[in-house]
C-alpha positions in Angstrom: -7.9 18.7 -15.3 -5.6 16.0 -14.1 -6.4 17.0 -10.6 -10.1 17.3 -11.3 -10.1 13.7 -13.4 -7.8 12.2 -10.2 -9.8 13.5 -7.6 -13.1 11.9 -9.1 -11.5 8.4 -10.1 -10.1 7.7 -6.4 -12.4 9.6 -4.6 -16.0 8.7 -6.4 -14.8 5.9 -9.5 -13.3 3.3 -7.2 -14.8 3.9 -3.7 -18.2 2.9 -5.5 -17.0 0.0 -6.9 -15.2 -1.3 -3.6 -18.6 -0.8 -2.2 -20.1 -2.8 -5.0 -17.5 -5.6 -4.7 -17.1 -4.6 -8.6 -12.8 -5.7 -9.6 -10.8 -2.5 -9.2 -7.6 -1.6 -11.2 -5.3 -0.8 -8.9 -3.6 2.4 -9.4 -0.2 3.3 -9.8 1.2 4.2 -6.6 0.5 3.2 -2.9 -0.7 -0.1 -3.7 -0.8 -2.5 -0.2 -0.4 -6.3 -0.8 0.0 -9.1 1.0 3.2 -10.9 0.2 1.5 -14.5 0.3 -1.3 -13.0 -2.0 0.7 -11.5 -4.5 2.7 -14.3 -5.1 -0.5 -16.5 -5.3 -1.2 -13.8 -8.0 1.9 -14.5 -9.7 3.1 -10.5 -9.1 3.2 -8.4 -12.3 2.4 -9.0 -15.4 5.8 -7.8 -16.9 4.3 -7.7 -21.3 1.3 -5.4 -19.7 2.1 -1.8 -20.1 -0.4 -1.0 -17.6 0.4 -3.8 -15.1 -1.7 -2.7 -12.1 -4.8 -2.9 -13.9 -4.2 -6.0 -14.6 -3.7 -7.2 -11.4 -6.8 -5.9 -9.6 -8.7 -7.7 -12.8 -6.6 -10.9 -11.7 -7.0 -10.8 -8.2 -10.7 -10.6 -8.6 -11.1 -13.3 -10.6 -8.8 -15.4 -8.1 -11.4 -14.2 -5.3 -9.8 -11.7 -3.2 -11.2 -8.5 -2.7 -9.6 -5.1 -3.6 -10.4 -2.2 -1.3 -9.9 1.5 -1.1 -8.1 2.9 2.3 -8.6 6.4 3.4 -5.4 7.7 2.8 -4.0 10.6 -0.3 -1.1 10.1 -1.9 0.6 13.0 -3.4 1.5 12.6 -7.0 2.3 15.4 -10.0 0.3 16.2 -12.2 1.1 15.8 -15.9 2.0 19.2 -16.9 2.6 18.5 -20.8 0.5 17.6 -23.6 2.6 15.5 -25.3 3.9 13.7 -22.6 0.1 13.2 -21.2 -0.5 11.7 -24.8 2.7 9.4 -24.3 1.1 8.5 -20.4 -2.6 7.8 -22.0 -1.4 5.9 -24.7 0.3 3.6 -22.8 -2.7 3.2 -20.1 -5.4 2.8 -22.8 -3.5 0.0 -24.7 -2.8 -1.7 -21.3 -6.4 -1.7 -21.0 -6.7 -3.0 -24.2 -4.5 -5.9 -23.4 -5.6 -6.7 -20.3 -9.4 -7.0 -22.0 -8.2 -9.4 -24.2 -6.2 -11.1 -22.1 -9.4 -11.6 -19.3 -12.1 -11.7 -22.2 -10.5 -14.3 -24.6 -12.2 -17.0 -22.4 -15.4 -15.2 -21.2 -17.6 -17.8 -19.8 -14.5 -19.2 -17.3 -14.4 -15.7 -16.2 -17.8 -15.2 -15.5 -17.6 -18.9 -13.8 -15.0 -17.2 -11.5 -16.1 -13.6 -10.8 -19.9 -13.7 -11.3 -21.3 -12.3 -14.4 -22.3 -9.0 -12.4 -18.5 -8.4 -11.8 -18.3 -9.4 -15.5 -20.1 -6.9 -16.6 -18.3 -4.3 -14.6 -15.2 -5.4 -16.1 -16.5 -5.0 -18.9 -17.9 -1.8 -19.2 -14.8 -0.3 -17.0 -11.8 -2.0 -18.8 -13.3 -2.7 -22.5 -15.4 0.3 -22.2 -12.9 2.9 -21.4 -11.2 2.6 -24.9 -13.8 2.1 -26.9 -15.3 5.2 -25.2 -12.1 7.2 -26.2 -12.1 5.7 -29.5 -15.1 7.1 -30.4 -14.9 10.6 -29.4 -12.7 12.0 -32.3 -15.4 10.4 -35.1 -18.6 11.8 -33.3 -16.8 14.8 -32.8 -15.7 14.9 -36.4 -19.4 13.8 -37.7 -20.7 16.4 -35.3 -18.4 19.3 -36.9 -19.8 17.8 -40.5 -23.3 18.2 -39.5 -23.3 21.6 -38.5 -21.2 22.7 -41.3 -23.1 21.4 -44.5 -25.9 22.6 -46.0 -29.0 21.6 -44.6 -30.2 19.6 -47.9 -27.2 17.7 -47.5 -27.5 16.8 -44.1 -31.3 16.5 -43.6 -31.8 13.0 -45.9 -29.0 11.6 -43.8 -30.1 13.1 -40.2 -33.4 14.1 -40.0 -34.6 16.5 -37.7 -36.4 14.0 -34.7 -32.7 12.4 -34.9 -30.6 15.3 -35.2 -33.1 16.6 -31.7 -32.4 12.8 -30.2 -28.4 13.2 -31.0 -28.0 16.8 -29.3 -30.6 15.5 -26.6 -27.8 12.8 -26.1 -25.2 15.0 -26.4 -25.9 17.3 -24.1 -27.2 15.3 -21.3 -23.8 12.9 -21.8 -21.6 15.8 -22.0 -23.3 17.6 -18.9 -23.2 14.6 -16.6 -19.6 14.0 -17.0 -18.7 17.8 -16.4 -20.8 17.4 -13.3 -19.0 14.2 -11.8 -15.3 15.9 -12.8 -16.6 18.7 -10.5 -17.4 16.2 -7.6 -14.0 15.5 -6.8 -12.8 19.4 -6.0 -15.8 20.5 -4.2 -15.0 17.2 -2.0 -11.7 18.4 -1.3 -12.5 21.9 -0.8 -10.5 23.3 -3.9 -13.7 25.3 -5.1 -11.1 27.4 -7.6 -10.3 24.2 -10.1 -14.7 23.1 -10.3 -15.0 25.9 -13.3 -12.4 23.6 -15.1 -14.8 20.8 -15.4 -16.0 22.8 -18.4 -13.2 22.4 -20.3 -13.7 18.6 -20.0 -14.9 17.7 -23.8 -11.6 19.0 -24.7 -10.0 16.7 -22.4 -11.5 13.8 -23.8 -10.1 14.8 -27.6 -6.8 14.4 -26.2 -7.7 10.9 -24.7 -9.1 10.0 -28.2 -6.1 10.6 -30.1 -3.9 8.7 -26.7 -6.6 5.8 -27.6 -5.4 5.9 -31.5 -1.6 5.6 -31.3 -2.2 3.1 -28.3 -4.6 1.0 -30.8 -1.8 1.2 -33.3 0.7 0.2 -31.0 -0.6 -2.2 -29.9 -1.1 -3.9 -33.2 2.9 -3.3 -34.2 4.3 -2.8 -30.6 2.1 -4.2 -28.1 4.7 -4.4 -25.5 6.3 -0.9 -26.3 6.5 1.0 -22.9 6.1 4.4 -23.7 8.1 6.8 -21.7 7.3 9.9 -20.1 8.7 12.4 -18.0 8.3 13.5 -14.8 9.1 16.3 -12.5 7.9 18.7 -15.2 5.7 20.7 -12.8 7.6 24.2 -11.3 4.6 25.7 -9.6 4.5 24.2 -5.8 1.9 23.7 -3.8 1.0 21.6 -0.3 -2.0 19.9 -1.9 -0.7 18.6 -5.4 -3.1 16.1 -7.0 -3.5 13.2 -4.8 -4.5 9.9 -5.0 -6.0 7.3 -2.7 -4.2 4.3 -1.2 -5.3 0.8 -3.1 -4.8 -2.2 -1.1 -5.9 -6.0 -1.4 -7.5 -6.6 2.1 -8.4 -10.4 1.7 
């Protein structure tokens, strides 16, 4: 699942943002900078726990272009669920912090990066944690509507409404699964394609991490959730990979 996610993120998602000149959150590995540009940006924010994403947004706000290099970096896939939740809670909390920092003066940000880039920033950086926070409540609501007697559910959710939301669920989930199939297909790792069917369960893990992140944002906003590395025992010549990102001008 980690490999599927990274393959889609770096091969398609960030490349698409690059093509459309949208703000790009930097990856955690293999970033290349012009020294003068990095100094102009003020370096990394030591209080933001997803400092690479924050720096990518600041680069866009300062007029720099973040681009994708056609290269890969070997990176270990996370193999422990508790470790995964710790890792993602930190990343998601950083997205929340980045949203609060850069959207506190929305008109100023629009003037600096334009309305199109601002909307892209909101949909990606703010929309990601909001989407994850919505997963668990909607899953629970779905379970309740299936479990409760029809005479209780029908006044709240008439048949046309249930049909509409079921269609939305199937189309949305289908698109997510399809997008996660693209990464291994492009890399020729066809044995991983079927795992994309488990993506809805993978999102539940993200939702758990998102609520942990929200709690920490309130009580421990700058706490850096530590994660272990070196957990993978399987050796392969082509582990989870990430594309290289650079500020090119």
